[in-house]
N, C-alpha and C positions, 0 to 999 in steps of 0.2 A: 216770415219770420227766420226760418231756418237758415235761410242764406246769409242773414246777418250773424246768427249763432256759429255757422260754418266758417264765416270768416274771422271769427275770434277763437277757434280752436274747438268748437263742438263737433265730435266724431259721428255721435248717432242721437237720435231722439225717438221715442215711441210714445204714443198717447193710447191709453188703455180704458176699457170699460170694466169696472169691477162687478161681476155677475152675482157674488154670493151676498149681496145686500137687499133683501127682501124690501118693497116699498120704497126704495130709493134710486136714484140714478147717481152713482158715483163713478168718477174717472180718475185716472192717475197719469202722470207722466214721468218718463224716465229719460235722463239725458248722460250722455258719456262724453268726456273731455280728454284733451291732449294731456292736460295736467293742472295743478293748482292755479297757474296764472290765466289759463284757458277759463277756468271755471270763475275766476273773480271778473274776467272781461265779460263772459256771457251774462253774469249777474247784472251787470250794467245795461246790457242789451235788453234783457228782460224787464228791468226796472222801466227804461225808458218806453217800451213798448206798452207796460201795463198803464203807465201815465197817459199815453196817447189814446187809450181807449176806455179810461177811467169814466169819462161822463157817459158813455153807451152803456156801461155795465152796472152803473150806480143804481138804477130802477129795478134790477133783477134782484130775485131772491135767492142769492149765491151764498154758499158757505164754501169758503177756502180754508183748507185745514193741512197741515204738514202731517205726513206719515212717513213711516220708515218702511221700506220695502226690503226683503230679504230675497236676493236672487238664489234660487236653488241650482239651476243649471243655465248657462249661456253658451251659446256656439254662434260663431260667427264665420264666414266664408270671407277670406282675405282675397284682394284682387283687384 
């Protein structure tokens, strides 16, 4: 899926496990975009992807919730 996101302006993606939630398995994802238009284009890519796997995940007991992350420090090597 990242190749499709990249083609629409997604610069970076990370998938993270949240360790400080005892008794649960929580993950988060963070995306970085070229700008507002890339964000909008990638939202459509993600919507299409979720629709393509919806029947597979329907039987799972999954809770999808939005959260706000605060980035305290971010470093990137350019090149």
